Each structure stands twice: as C-alpha cells, then as structure tokens.
N, C-alpha and C positions, 0 to 999 in steps of 0.2 A: 752108524754102520748101515742101518736099514735104508736111510736116505741116500747114502753113497751107492749102495747096491742098486737101488731103483734108478738112480741117475745113470749108472753104467749100463743097466738093462735098456733104458730108453735110448741112450746113445747108440748102443749096439743095434737095437731095433731100427733106429733111424738110418744107420749106415747100410743095414741089410736092405731096407726099403729103397734107399737111394741106388744101391747096386742093382736091384731088380728093375727099377725104372730105367736105369742106364742101359741094362741089357735089353729091355723091351724096345728102347729107342733104337738100339743098334740092329735088332732083328727086323724092325719094321721100316728100316731105311730103304727108300726106293732108288734103284740104280738104272741109269740109262745105258742100254746096250745096243751098239750098232750091229745090225744083222747082215747088211749087205750094202755094197756101193757099186755103182755101174756107170758107164759112160753112155751118153745119148748119141744116137746116130741120126734120128729123124723124128718128126711128129707126123701123125697120119690118122687114118681110120681103118677099121677092118674092111677087107674086100667083100666079105659077106657077113650078115648078121650073126653074132655069136649067141649060142643058146642061153636063154634066161638073162640076157643083157640088153640094155636099151639100144635101139638102132642108131642113135646119135653118139655112140661111144667114141672117145678119142683115144689114141694109142701113143704112148711115149715108147719109141723103139730103142731098146738098149742092146748092148752086146750080149749080156748074160740072160736077160729076160725081157718080156714085153709087159708094159704096165698100162692096163686098160682103165680109163677113167669112166666110171659109170655115172656118178653124180658130178655135175659140173662139166662134163665132157661136151655137152651141147654148147654151153656158153664159151668154152675155150675154143671150140671149132669155129664159132661165129666170129670171135675176135681174130683168130689167126688167118681166117680166109677173107675177112672184109677190110682189115687194116693192111697198109703197105708194108711188106715184110722188112724192107731195109730200115724202117723207122721203129721197129719193135725191138725191145730189149726184154728178155726173159730173165727173171731173177735166177742167178746161178746157184742159190742155196735151195735146191729142191729136195727138201727133207720131209719124209712122211712117217707117221706113227703107224705101227702094226700092233694093235692092242693085244691080240690073242695069238699072233704068229700063225694064222690059219689061212694065209693067202689074201687077206683083205687089209687095205691100208686107208689112211685118211690124212688130210692136211689141207694145204692151200697152195695154189699156184699164183705167182705174182708176175706181172709184166707191166712195162710202161711203153708209151707211144709218144714220140716227140717229133716235131718239125717246126719250121719257121711260122710265126704267127700269121703272116699274110698268105700262107698256103692253106689255112683252115677255112672252111665255109660253114654255112648253117647246117648242112647235112652231117658234117663231122660232129658238131656239138650235140645234135640230136641223137646220134649214134652213141656218144659217150654217156649221155643222160639215160638212155634206155638200157645200157649195159654196165652201169655202176662205175663209170669212169670218174676219178677224182683228180682235180688239178693238183699236181705235185711239182710244178715248175721250180727248178733250182736256180741259184744265182748264176751258175754257169750258163744255163739256158737263157736267162734274161740278158746276159751280156751279148749274146748273138741274136737277140730278138726272136727266140724260140719259145715254145710252150710245150709242156709235158703233162700227160694224163696217166694216172696209175690205175691198175685193175687188180683186185684181189678176188680170186675165185675159189670158194671152198670146194674141195673135191673129195670123193671117195673112189676107190677102185679095187681091182683084183689083179693078181700077178699070174701071168702066163709064161710058158717057155718062150725062147726066142722065136721070132716070126719065121715062117717057112721060107720067105723070099728075102732073107737078110742079105745074102750075097748079091742078089740082083739090085737091091736098093743101094748097096755100097758101090757097085760098079756104075750105076746110072746117075748117081747124084754126088756132087762134091760135098766135102765135109762142111759142117756148120762153121760159121765165121770165127767162132772161138769155142774152146772145149766147154761142154756142159755135162754136168754129172747129176746123178740122183742117188739118194741114200735112204735107208730104211732103218728104223730103230724101234725098240720096245722098252717099256718101263716095267721093271720086275723087282721083287724083293728077294735077294740072295739068301740061301739057306745058311744057318750058322756054320755048317761044315765048310761051305765054300768061302765064307768070311774068314774063318780061321786059317784057310790056305791062301788067303789073299786073292781069291779068284771070284770074279763077279758072275761066273756062270756063263761061259761063252755059248752062244747059240747061232744057228744058221737060219737064214730066211726060208720059210716054208711056202711053196707055191700052192695055188688053189688046187684042191684035190680033183683028180680026173681032168685037169686042164690039158688041152691039146694045142699044138702049134697051129697058126693060121697065117694067111697072107694079109699084108697091109697095103693100103694105097696111101702114098704120101701126099701131102697137100700140094696143089699145083706149083706153088713156089715155096721151097723149104724156108722155114723161118731163119732169119739172121744170115742171109747171104748165100745159102746153098741153093743152086738152081740146076735144072736138068741140063745135061751136056748137049 
C-alpha cells in the first residue's frame, strides 16, 4: 500500500511539474506583431540637417511617416546616386524590427544592380568591391548575357511624421515603377490574460518623441523609373 501511494504521489508530482513547465513555455512564447505598414513615395535626403542625426541621413518617404536612416544611410545614398537608376532593383520586402517601439528601428536594405556584361567596365567592378557588392547573377541573367550584383546594407533609423513637402513631391515626380512598401514589427511576450482571450496584444507604431516634420530633397533621378516631369 505504501509503495502504491508513493508511486501515485510521484506520478501526480510529475504531472504537476509537467503542467508547470508547459505553462511556463506558453507564457514565454515570443510573438511577432506588425505595428505599421506604409507605401513608399520616394527616396531622398533631408533638405536641412536634422538635430542629433548624421548629415548623410537618407529618407524613405512614405504616405504615413518618414523613415530616416541614420546608420547605413550614407552607403545607401552612395549606391542610389552612383548607379544607373533603371538598372537598380530594391528588395520589395522592406521589413524592419522596432525592438522597443520607441521610434527607433533596425534591419537591412537589399538591392541588386544588373546590366549586360559588355556594359561593365573596370570602374564598375571597383565600385562594387568598395561597396560590398556580391555577384548574384541568375540563370535568367546568364541567358541574356547579363551580370547582377547584390548589396545588403545593415541599417538603423528613426521614425518621423510625414515630410512637409509631401504634396509637392507627389506633384513633381511620377510614381515609382512598381509599388513598394515598408512594414515594421516588434517581438513581444503576450500576457497570460491576452493569451486566454486569443489576443496577441495589438500595438501601434510609436514615432520618435518630439519629432517634427521636415522637407526632403529627392534624389536627382528617383529610383526605379520615376523622374522629374
């Protein structure tokens, strides 16, 4: 009888421990939450230096907000202003992590540059070498005797309100050659109460505190086909 009772106690204890561990796994589950999505109008740079931000900052101009690249902005500006726009393809999946939802984001921007092999010269290859270009030629490229180079630029940035001259940019420049979007997400651990309701805890994107709208100067030739009228 004593042996049976001990076995039952151990079994019960094991079940309780298993339940606790299972509950712990549930409460520590990390969930990806999309905070905001936006459509891109243009790429450019601030008309004037922004307080406490690098002078070489690049701006992704969106309808909802402005996304200023502080780290990586100089390299992106170099690429977009030195490469022939019609040969540039920007990765359509521009998704950035907002760790603390405090107006700061991080991630990477990816683009590729392709043209016929006989159009490249020594200066092109030197530029790719200096700026981290990697040969990523596809079979489709090879069939038409083209070559492609890919760039991945780690970036960090801050979120501002929409630029002041948004309407002017829209009136003076044609739309990008195809729709481009940007999205922001955070990783969080939902509370037990939100889990029981089946709700991951919806959040909204928070802008940089005390951020003010500013004017932006678009690049001389907008990326991907948009040019001044």
